[in-house]
Each structure stands twice: as structure tokens, then as C-alpha cells.
MIMAR-239328 format. One record per residue (C-alpha): residue in one letter; x, y, z. Coordinates in steps of 0.1 Angstrom, whole numbers, plus 5000, padded with zeros to 4 digits. Example, Ala and Ser with C-alpha at 12.3 -4.5 7.8 and 13.67 -1.06 7.14 Angstrom:
2
A512349555078 S513749895071 
//
This chain:
517
M732268245930 K728468325936 N729468695951 I731168755920 T728468635898 Y726168865918 I728469185912 C728869135875 A725069115870 F724469435889 V726969625870 L725569515837 A722169605848 L723269935857 F724869995826 A721869885807 T719870125825 S722370425821 C722470385787 S718770405783 D718270695805 D720770965789 E718071185778 D716471175812 N719671295827 I719971585804 D716471695813 F717271695849 I720271905843 N718372145826 D715872155851 V718272295878 N717672665887 P720372905877 P721873135906 S719573375922 N719773665948 I722973805933 S724274115953 A727574265966 L728574435998 F730774745987 T733374866015 I734975186007 T738275276023 Q737975636039 D741475756031 N740575905996 S742775625979 G739475525961 L739975165973 V736774945971 T736474595986 I733574425967 A732274085983 P729673925959 K726873715975 G724073495961 E722673155960 G723272855939 V726673015927 G729772825918 T731873125910 Y731473495905 M732573735878 V732474125886 D732674385861 F733974715879 G732274945855 D735275185849 G736475045820 T739975015835 S740274645836 D738574305826 A736074135850 A737773955878 E736773595888 V735873555927 A735673245944 V732573175967 G733073336000 N735973565987 S736073945978 V738074145953 E739774495957 H739774765930 S740875155931 Y738375395916 T738575775911 E735775975924 G732475905905 V729375685903 Y729675345886 D727575055876 V729074735889 T727974425874 I728174105896 T727473765879 G726773465895 V727873135875 G726072815888 V727372455888 T725672385853 G727372695838 K723872905840 T724273255850 T722573535868 S723573905868 T722674235886 V723974555882 M724674745915 P725375135917 L728575235932 T729375585944 V732875675954 S733176005970 F736176155988 I736176296020 A737276676025 P741076726037 E741276746074 N743776926097 F744277206071 M747177426081 V748477726059 N751577916065 I751978246049 A754978466058 Q757078756042 T760078626024 T763078706044 G764779046031 D761979106006 T759179326014 F757279245982 S757378875985 I755478606005 D756078246011 V753178006011 S753077636025 A750477406035 S749677056051 A746576866057 D745476506061 Y743376306029 E744976596006 T745876515970 Y747476865963 F746977225971 A746377555948 V747177895956 W745478225943 F747678525953 G744978775944 D746779025924 V745778935888 E742378925873 D741178575861 E744378445879 E745278085873 P746077905904 T749677775915 A749477415923 F751977275949 M752476955970 E752576946009 G756576996018 E756777255990 T757277655998 I755577885968 T757178215967 H755178515949 T756478875945 Y753779125942 A754479445917 A753079695940 V752079785977 G748379695986 T746279456005 Y745779125986 T743378835995 V745678475994 T743378175988 V744777835994 V742577535985 A743377175995 Y741976905970 S741176555981 G741376405947 G737676465942 A735176725946 A735576745984 T737777045992 V738577296018 S739677636016 Y741677906033 T741878286028 Q744178546045 E744578916036 V748279026031 V749379356032 I752379436011 A754079746023 N757179916017 P757480186044 L760580436041 L762880316072 L766480366079 P768880336066 I767780586036 T769680476004 F767680625976 E768280285956 N764880115962 T762880195929 T759780065947 L759780335975 S758380665976 Y760680925988 E758281185993 F760281506003 S758281776023 D760282096014 F759882416032 G761482776032 G762382765996 V763982445994 A763282205964 S764481835970 S764181515949 V765881185941 V768481225912 A771381045895 N774481065917 P776481345899 D779681225912 I780280875914 S783480865933 G785380815963 I783080705993 N779780705971 L779580475942 S775580475946 A773580535914 T771280765930 V771080995957 G769081265975 Q769281645961 S768381975978 I768382305960 K768782615981 T766982845956 A767983205957 G766483385985 A765483076003 E764883106042 V767983056064 W765982766078 G764982626047 G765282236043 T763481916036 L761981636057 L761281256051 T758781056072 L759680716079 G757280426084 D758180326118 P759880536148 I763580526150 D765080276171 F767680456193 S768080166218 T771480026204 N772880316181 Q772580686185 M774880826160 F773680926125 R776380916097 V775381066064 K777181116031 T777181456021 W778381655989 S778482035992 P779882295967 I780882505998 A783382386024 G782282526060 A778782516054 T776582406083 V774482106081 K771782056107 L770281696111 K766981706130 V764381426140 E760681506152 N757881316166 L755281226140 A752581416157 D754081706176 G756881876160 N757982036194 I759281696204 A762581676188 Y766281696188 E768881826163 V772881836159 D774782056136 Q777981936118 T780082156091 T781282046057 T785082016053 V785581976016 A783982135985 N782581945955 E783281595970 W781781315990 E782381306026 Y780881166059 L779281376085 T778681206118 F775881356141 D776081266178 F772481206189 S773281046224 G771581326244 I768281236228 D765381136250 T764880786239 A761280766261 Q760080956230 E759280826193 Y760781016164 S759780926128 K760681246109 V764181326094 V765081686086 I767981816071 F769082156063 F771882236040 D773782576046 F771882656077 G771583016088 N772183176055 N769683266028 G769683045998 A771883125968 G770782885942 D773282605954 T772682245950 F773482005978 Y773281625979 F772981366008 D772880996009 D773180676030 V771580806061 Y772680546087 L771980496124 T775480376137 D777680316169 G779780616153 A782880386146 A784780476115 P782780336088 K784379996074 I782979976036 L784679886003 P787279955993 L789079766022 T792979896019 F793779796056 E795780146058 S793480276085 T795180346120 T792180346140 L789780106121 D788979766137 Y788479516109 G787279266132 Y788178946115 G785778686120 D787978356116 F786678026113 G787577646107 N791177706121 A792177996097 Y793478296114 A793778656098 S795278976110 K796579306097 V800179286089 A802979466071 N802879396034 P805879116028 D806279185994 M806079545985 T806679485947 G804779455914 L800979575916 N800979605954 T803279855972 S800979956000 D802279956036 N799679706050 V797679396039 T795779116055 K797578776062 V795378456066 T797178156081 K795477826072 V796977596100 V798077236096 G794777036097 A792477346091 E789277266077 T788777246039 W786377536042 A788477756067 G788478096060 T787878456074 A785278726074 I784779106076 L781479266084 L780979596067 T779379886081 E776679876057 P775679656029 I777879665995 D776179885968 F775979725936 T773979955916 T777080085894 Y779679825899 Q779079445900 K782379325900 V784979305930 K788579305926 V790979175951 K794579165954 V796078815965 W799478675972 S799978295975 P802678065975 Q801077835951 A799477895917 G796277715905 I794577715940 P790877815942 V790078155961 L786378175971 F784778495976 K781478485995 M779178766005 E776278726030 N773278916043 A774179056077 S771078916094 N770778586074 S773678396063 A771378186041 I771178486017 A774478456001 T776378435969 E779678335960 L782478295933 S785578095929 V788678215909 N792078045907 T795478195913 T797678195883 V801078295899 S802978205929 N804878405952 Q803778755938 W800778975937 E797978945913 E794779095912 L791578845908 V788078995897 F784978795907 D782278905885 F778878915900 T777079075871 G773179075877 I773279045916 D770379115934 N771179435953 N768079405975 N769779135994 A771979366012 Y775179196012 Q777179296041 N779579016051 V782778956030 V784178626033 L787578486019 F788578116015 F792078036003 D792877695987 F788977615993 G788377255993 T791877136008 A792677086045 G795077336058 T798877286055 G800177576075 T800277806046 D800078176048 Y798178376022 Y797678756019 F794878986004 D794579366000 D792379625983 V789179485981 E786979695959 L783979755935 T785079775899 N783679715863 
//
């Protein structure tokens, strides 16, 4: 009982004391100092992400408030000993650190923060000529710490740059030949950049084959002996020559017996594989001598020439010139042609076109009629489809020709099985841009896919699909390639029957592949 009495007395005394000293206690709290020595440690991630770690420091702090100074978010509360992360764009910021004491008193300090991005590193730029297009280039780039790239192609005054990302390829086409400075800049997301420049030479040299269809080329004839030559519209779009433009040589009245014209190529002729020239000619005279000659660029005495004779008048024909005896150790960059060689000029006009270097085999061009007894059509079968030249199994209706091509799509053949024919020269779409094909199918409503490819790069291709409408009889399918890019030099003709369906052992036939409008 005595201990309980003592405890109660102590509590009552303490209570009495506390009640009498409230104002003293408040004064004590007010006397506690506010936080001091407020600062922060900034750690900036060096990856151009703009990520900054802010670690506040101070004395007498219960918690911190951090105002990031970029206006993007509210102030963040940070416990003592902790840090906070924030992403900035490149720039200078005033970061406010406020220390809050246990009594609620605060102390703030403003600390400058500079966020700057490092320049991109390992900068690699690839500038290459676009395949099959002498006037276009492809540009791509890669770098570490980059945000994006921009390219100036150097052909336009006050040019606006073209932006692109890593992994992209930008293609640009120049309007004219010349030397251009291409500049590629890698951006870091801020002021730090790195640039690369390269001179690009856009040249369009005259090379074999000579077709007279390239509007960007300058066909500079060097005439001599009273001959006048130029590029003109084809006066006779028929037969083997459906080109829009051709070369014309007028052997004026009284022209020398050796009068002719010359074209200089951009590179020496490569005779390592083929040593036969094939030229389309049109002459008003049958039996006229046509001389074809090649010369060294610097020394006209280093030369080789071959004569041929026209066999028809007022129509196109092929003349083949055998240069197999030429000295291939020499270089030849000039092509010279003489019409009606050995006779003085009588004012006659001659035309020539499509000067090709070949192996001497009969030309395999459109139209494909499969009636030649000497031509090797060289079917390129794939996917377990098999093609061959056969007798026409149904000489009725619109196809009474003797020979056609049969395509067998064997049981289990791939859905994409078909056959291809590589032509001797690219198809000329300057006049006609539709292709018609006679087909025979045992099924109506199946898709026939007609595809054309560049001989050197199968990725350069175009295709159209047309369905058959009848069964067990011949019909003509038309594939409309209006607007086709003739510069792509489509030379490989590919046909797929019942495209998209596996083979069932069915035979299909086609014939008379030709250009039309």
C-alpha cells in the first residue's frame, strides 16, 4: 500500500508541473534550429537519356522536398538517406532542395543543374548507288548515343534535311549528272552532334547496250564524211522493234563512200564473255553493206571491223557481227557504224537500234511464239513444275499454232511452282505496257501469275495475277503493266499456274507472249 501511495503522489505532482509549464515547452520547440547545410548530389547518366539521380543532403532534416525545376511534375518527397530519379531534356535547370525539420521548419536552397548530352559515337554512314539506277543513291547510318539522323543531299539550295532513324534506308534521286556533297548528321537529342560528308558523283556514261531509250543520256554522235545522225522517233514500230526511239543516219547526197557516225562509250567494251554484236537495222536498200567497227579511245589505229549485208528493205532486221577475232588485250571504247559502205551518199536514211554484245545465239525476245526450230528457250523450272515445248494439243479457237509450252504442276508441287524464260534482252515498255498471253487450262477461275524480274537482281520485280475464265480451251489473258518503270530492265519472264495451290499433276499450256496496247 505504501508503494502505490508514493506512485500516485508522483503522478499528481508531475501532472501539476506539466500543466503549469505548457508555455515553457512551446518556447522550447520554437527554439529548435531549422535544417541547415542543405545541398544535393547530382548523378547524370551518360547515355543521353537525360536521367538524373538527385541525392539530397543536410542537417536537422526529417524529410526533403525536391522541385525539379523543369515544370514537368510536382515536387517529390524524399526520405533522409534516399534519392530520387528524374529525366530531363538537355538544358540548365534550377533545382530547389527543401529540408523539412522535425518541428516543421524548412530551409531551401537552389542548385543549378546542367544536363548536356554527349556526341554520338561509333558513327557509321553507308552511301551507295541504288541498284539498277545510276541517278539514285541509298543512305543509311548507325551510331551509339544517337537520337536520329538527318541527311542533306546537296542538290537543292536552302535544302531542308531529311530525317531518318537507325535501320532505315533513304533513297534519293538526282535530276542531273554532277558531283554532289552529301552530309549526314547524327543528333544526340541535344546540342552535341557529329557529322559526315562524302562527295557523290552522279554519272550516266553511255555503255552497251545502246538502246536510245534513256532520256537522261546524251547520245553525242560524231559524224564524218557527209553523214548526219541523231536520235529520232521510231518511224516503223513493227516486227522486231517496238522501241519508241532509235538512231538515225542520213547519208546525204554526195557523202563519202566511207561516211559514217561514231559513239564514244564511258568504259571500254568487255569482250571477255561475248564477242558477237547484234544490231537492229532498218534500210531502204536490200543488199547494202553495213560496217561495224570498234576503236581504241586514244589510238584509232587500234581497231577491229566486220561487214554485214542487209537482206530486206523498209523493215527492221537483225544483223550479227562476229568479233571473235578481236585482240582482247586491247581496249575499245568507240563504236562506229557505216551504212551502204563503199557507195557515195544518195540522200538515203538508215536507222539502227539496240546494239547488244551477245553470244551469237538467236535472240530470245518478245513475242515468244515457240515456233522456232533453232531457239533454245531454256526453261527455268522451280518448285516441282516442269515446262517443255510441245505440239499444240488443241489447235482450235484463237490458237491454231503448231507449238506451245506445256507446264506440268506435279502432285505435291509447291504452291509457288512455275517456270521462267530468260530473254536475250530486257523488254522494251516504251511503246506498249501490256502483255498478253494465250493460255489453256482444264480449270476456270484459277489464278495465273505473270512476273518479270531484272536479270541481275531478282528483287527488282513486278507481277500481276489474272484468273482464267474458261476450261479446256484457249483464251487470251492480258496483264496491264501501265506505268511500269522501264529503267528496271525486266528480262526474266516467269509464269505460275494455279498460284497459291499445291500441285495436283495438272497440265497447263501457254503461247504467244507478246506486248500489246
